[in-house]
C-alpha positions as a Markdown table, in Angstrom:
| # | Residue | x | y | z |
|---|---|---|---|---|
| 1 | Met | 122.4 | 21.1 | 100.5 |
| 2 | Ile | 125.8 | 22.5 | 100.9 |
| 3 | Arg | 125.7 | 22.2 | 104.6 |
| 4 | Trp | 124.7 | 18.5 | 104.5 |
| 5 | Leu | 127.3 | 17.7 | 101.7 |
| 6 | Ile | 130.2 | 19.2 | 104.0 |
| 7 | Val | 129.0 | 17.2 | 107.0 |
| 8 | Thr | 128.5 | 14.0 | 105.0 |
| 9 | Ala | 132.0 | 14.5 | 103.5 |
| 10 | Ala | 133.6 | 15.1 | 106.9 |
| 11 | Phe | 131.9 | 12.0 | 108.6 |
| 12 | Gly | 132.2 | 9.8 | 105.5 |
| 13 | Asn | 136.0 | 10.4 | 105.6 |
| 14 | Leu | 136.1 | 9.9 | 109.3 |
| 15 | Gly | 134.9 | 6.3 | 108.7 |
| 16 | Phe | 137.1 | 5.8 | 105.7 |
| 17 | Ala | 140.6 | 7.3 | 106.2 |
| 18 | Gly | 141.7 | 5.3 | 109.3 |
| 19 | Pro | 140.7 | 2.0 | 107.9 |
| 20 | Leu | 142.5 | 2.9 | 104.7 |
| 21 | Phe | 145.7 | 4.2 | 106.1 |
| 22 | Val | 146.0 | 2.1 | 109.2 |
| 23 | Gly | 143.7 | -0.9 | 108.6 |
| 24 | Ile | 145.0 | -1.9 | 105.2 |
| 25 | Pro | 148.7 | -2.0 | 106.2 |
| 26 | Ala | 147.8 | -4.1 | 109.5 |
| 27 | Leu | 145.4 | -6.3 | 107.5 |
| 28 | Val | 148.2 | -7.1 | 105.0 |
| 29 | Arg | 150.9 | -7.7 | 107.8 |
| 30 | Gly | 148.6 | -9.6 | 110.1 |
| 31 | Pro | 145.7 | -11.6 | 108.9 |
| 32 | Leu | 146.9 | -11.9 | 105.3 |
| 33 | Gly | 150.5 | -12.6 | 106.3 |
| 34 | Leu | 152.1 | -10.8 | 103.5 |
| 35 | Gly | 154.4 | -7.8 | 103.1 |
| 36 | Pro | 155.1 | -4.6 | 101.4 |
| 37 | Val | 154.5 | -5.6 | 97.9 |
| 38 | Ala | 151.0 | -6.8 | 98.8 |
| 39 | Phe | 150.2 | -3.6 | 100.6 |
| 40 | Gly | 151.4 | -1.8 | 97.5 |
| 41 | Met | 149.3 | -3.8 | 95.3 |
| 42 | Leu | 146.1 | -3.1 | 97.4 |
| 43 | Asp | 146.9 | 0.5 | 97.5 |
| 44 | Ala | 147.4 | 0.5 | 93.7 |
| 45 | Ala | 144.2 | -1.3 | 93.2 |
| 46 | Phe | 142.2 | 1.4 | 95.1 |
| 47 | Ala | 144.1 | 4.1 | 93.1 |
| 48 | Ala | 143.4 | 2.5 | 89.7 |
| 49 | Gly | 139.7 | 2.1 | 90.7 |
| 50 | Ala | 139.6 | 5.8 | 91.7 |
| 51 | Val | 141.1 | 6.8 | 88.5 |
| 52 | Gly | 138.7 | 4.6 | 86.6 |
| 53 | Gly | 135.7 | 5.7 | 88.5 |
| 54 | Ala | 136.5 | 9.5 | 87.9 |
| 55 | Thr | 137.3 | 9.0 | 84.4 |
| 56 | Ser | 134.1 | 7.0 | 83.7 |
| 57 | Leu | 132.4 | 10.4 | 84.1 |
| 58 | Ala | 134.1 | 11.7 | 80.8 |
| 59 | Leu | 132.1 | 8.8 | 79.1 |
| 60 | Ile | 128.9 | 8.9 | 80.8 |
| 61 | Gly | 128.7 | 12.5 | 82.1 |
| 62 | Cys | 126.5 | 14.0 | 79.6 |
| 63 | Arg | 123.9 | 11.2 | 80.3 |
| 64 | Ile | 123.8 | 11.6 | 84.0 |
| 65 | Gly | 121.9 | 14.9 | 83.9 |
| 66 | Glu | 120.4 | 16.0 | 87.3 |
| 67 | Arg | 120.9 | 12.6 | 88.7 |
| 68 | Arg | 124.4 | 13.3 | 90.2 |
| 69 | Gly | 123.2 | 13.2 | 93.7 |
| 70 | Gly | 121.5 | 10.0 | 93.4 |
| 71 | Leu | 124.5 | 8.4 | 91.5 |
| 72 | Ala | 127.0 | 9.5 | 94.0 |
| 73 | Val | 124.8 | 8.2 | 96.9 |
| 74 | Ala | 124.6 | 4.8 | 95.3 |
| 75 | Ala | 128.4 | 4.7 | 94.6 |
| 76 | Leu | 129.0 | 5.7 | 98.2 |
| 77 | Leu | 126.6 | 2.9 | 99.4 |
| 78 | Val | 128.6 | 0.4 | 97.3 |
| 79 | Gln | 131.9 | 1.7 | 98.5 |
| 80 | Ser | 130.8 | 1.4 | 102.1 |
| 81 | Leu | 129.8 | -2.2 | 101.5 |
| 82 | Ala | 132.9 | -3.1 | 99.7 |
| 83 | Phe | 135.1 | -1.4 | 102.4 |
| 84 | Gly | 133.1 | -3.3 | 105.2 |
| 85 | Ala | 133.6 | -6.6 | 103.4 |
| 86 | Leu | 137.4 | -6.3 | 104.0 |
| 87 | Gly | 136.7 | -7.2 | 107.5 |
| 88 | Met | 135.4 | -10.5 | 106.6 |
| 89 | Arg | 137.8 | -13.6 | 106.2 |
| 90 | Val | 138.7 | -12.8 | 102.6 |
| 91 | Gly | 142.0 | -13.6 | 101.1 |
| 92 | Phe | 144.4 | -11.4 | 99.0 |
| 93 | Gly | 142.5 | -11.8 | 95.8 |
| 94 | Ser | 139.2 | -11.0 | 97.3 |
| 95 | Ser | 140.8 | -7.9 | 99.1 |
| 96 | Phe | 142.3 | -6.7 | 95.8 |
| 97 | Gly | 138.8 | -6.9 | 94.3 |
| 98 | Leu | 137.2 | -5.0 | 97.1 |
| 99 | Met | 139.9 | -2.3 | 97.0 |
| 100 | Leu | 139.4 | -1.9 | 93.4 |
| 101 | Leu | 135.6 | -1.7 | 93.6 |
| 102 | Ser | 135.8 | 0.8 | 96.7 |
| 103 | Gly | 138.4 | 3.0 | 94.7 |
| 104 | Ala | 136.1 | 3.2 | 91.7 |
| 105 | Cys | 133.1 | 4.1 | 93.8 |
| 106 | Ser | 135.3 | 6.6 | 95.5 |
| 107 | Gly | 136.5 | 8.2 | 92.4 |
| 108 | Leu | 133.0 | 8.4 | 90.8 |
| 109 | Ala | 131.4 | 9.8 | 93.9 |
| 110 | Asn | 134.1 | 12.3 | 94.6 |
| 111 | Ala | 134.0 | 13.7 | 91.2 |
| 112 | Leu | 130.2 | 14.0 | 91.3 |
| 113 | Leu | 130.2 | 15.5 | 94.9 |
| 114 | Ile | 132.8 | 18.1 | 94.0 |
| 115 | Thr | 130.8 | 19.0 | 90.9 |
| 116 | Leu | 127.6 | 19.4 | 92.7 |
| 117 | Leu | 129.3 | 21.5 | 95.3 |
| 118 | Gln | 130.9 | 23.8 | 92.8 |
| 119 | Leu | 127.6 | 24.1 | 90.8 |
| 120 | Arg | 125.5 | 24.8 | 94.0 |
| 121 | Ala | 127.8 | 27.0 | 96.1 |
| 122 | Pro | 127.5 | 30.7 | 95.4 |
| 123 | Glu | 130.4 | 32.0 | 93.4 |
| 124 | Glu | 131.5 | 34.4 | 96.1 |
| 125 | Phe | 131.5 | 31.6 | 98.8 |
| 126 | Leu | 133.1 | 28.9 | 96.7 |
| 127 | Gly | 136.6 | 29.2 | 98.1 |
| 128 | Arg | 135.2 | 29.2 | 101.7 |
| 129 | Val | 132.9 | 26.1 | 100.9 |
| 130 | Met | 135.8 | 24.2 | 99.3 |
| 131 | Gly | 138.0 | 25.0 | 102.3 |
| 132 | Leu | 135.5 | 23.6 | 104.8 |
| 133 | Val | 135.1 | 20.5 | 102.6 |
| 134 | Tyr | 138.9 | 20.0 | 102.6 |
| 135 | Leu | 139.1 | 20.8 | 106.4 |
| 136 | Gly | 136.4 | 18.4 | 107.1 |
| 137 | Ser | 138.0 | 15.6 | 104.9 |
| 138 | Phe | 141.5 | 16.0 | 105.5 |
| 139 | Gly | 141.4 | 17.5 | 109.1 |
| 140 | Leu | 139.8 | 14.4 | 110.4 |
| 141 | Ile | 142.4 | 11.9 | 109.1 |
| 142 | Pro | 144.5 | 11.9 | 112.2 |
| 143 | Val | 141.3 | 11.3 | 114.4 |
| 144 | Ser | 140.3 | 8.6 | 112.1 |
| 145 | Gln | 143.6 | 7.0 | 112.1 |
| 146 | Leu | 143.8 | 7.2 | 116.1 |
| 147 | Leu | 140.3 | 5.6 | 116.1 |
| 148 | Ala | 141.3 | 3.0 | 113.7 |
| 149 | Gly | 144.5 | 1.9 | 115.7 |
| 150 | Thr | 142.5 | 1.9 | 119.0 |
| 151 | Val | 139.8 | -0.4 | 117.4 |
| 152 | Ala | 142.5 | -2.7 | 115.9 |
| 153 | Glu | 144.4 | -3.0 | 119.2 |
| 154 | Ala | 141.2 | -3.6 | 121.1 |
| 155 | Phe | 139.2 | -5.9 | 118.8 |
| 156 | Gly | 141.6 | -7.0 | 115.9 |
| 157 | Val | 142.2 | -5.3 | 112.6 |
| 158 | Arg | 139.3 | -6.9 | 110.8 |
| 159 | Ala | 136.9 | -5.0 | 113.2 |
| 160 | Val | 138.2 | -1.7 | 111.8 |
| 161 | Phe | 136.5 | -2.2 | 108.3 |
| 162 | Pro | 132.9 | -2.8 | 109.4 |
| 163 | Leu | 133.1 | -0.2 | 111.9 |
| 164 | Gly | 134.5 | 2.4 | 109.3 |
| 165 | Ala | 131.9 | 1.2 | 106.8 |
| 166 | Ser | 129.1 | 1.7 | 109.4 |
| 167 | Val | 130.2 | 5.4 | 110.0 |
| 168 | Met | 130.3 | 5.9 | 106.2 |
| 169 | Phe | 127.0 | 4.4 | 105.8 |
| 170 | Leu | 125.5 | 6.5 | 108.7 |
| 171 | Ala | 127.0 | 9.7 | 107.2 |
| 172 | Leu | 125.5 | 8.7 | 103.8 |
| 173 | Val | 122.0 | 8.0 | 105.3 |
| 174 | Ala | 122.1 | 11.3 | 107.2 |
| 175 | Gly | 123.4 | 13.5 | 104.3 |
| 176 | Gly | 122.4 | 11.3 | 101.4 |
| 177 | Arg | 118.6 | 11.9 | 101.6 |
| 178 | Trp | 119.1 | 15.7 | 101.7 |
| 179 | Leu | 121.6 | 15.4 | 98.6 |
| 180 | Val | 118.9 | 13.3 | 96.6 |
| 181 | Arg | 116.1 | 15.7 | 97.6 |
| 182 | Ser | 117.9 | 18.9 | 96.6 |
| 183 | Glu | 118.8 | 17.3 | 93.2 |
| 184 | Ala | 115.2 | 16.4 | 92.7 |
| 185 | Ala | 114.1 | 20.0 | 93.5 |
| 186 | Ala | 116.8 | 21.8 | 91.4 |
């Protein structure tokens, strides 16, 4: 399960980081025709959603039990759908709501997956495992940004979001089934 979790996190972030860091500012400036305040509001919506999603575990954490993997997979599925919908012809209000939803799912899923990883990794390897997760997550950000910029230049900024969501979804399909299976077997 740990191997699949690392690979899923790496490829999920490959599909996510570029659209977030390159696509959102370009979407605000281009198709939405707005400026820095609107970008800040969309960024804040994602952050508020992430805080809310992670904090929700404090309220429901004891009721989740051994369903962490399944709940994380469901949250990531919703996040990829919300993120992909940003590529549709939506206005600022819809974009704000999609960013809030995407952030909430991201915060919830990340808290669940990091917990799972720390519970499943042998204690003597925990530092190395977490290092690999962060390398896969943060190390691929520049690659994701380059890909998002290239896609935006070639096909328009709205194409960045469904493409990124597709990469997130494929990573989820590839790793999510292992994650849910290993939770059921534990």
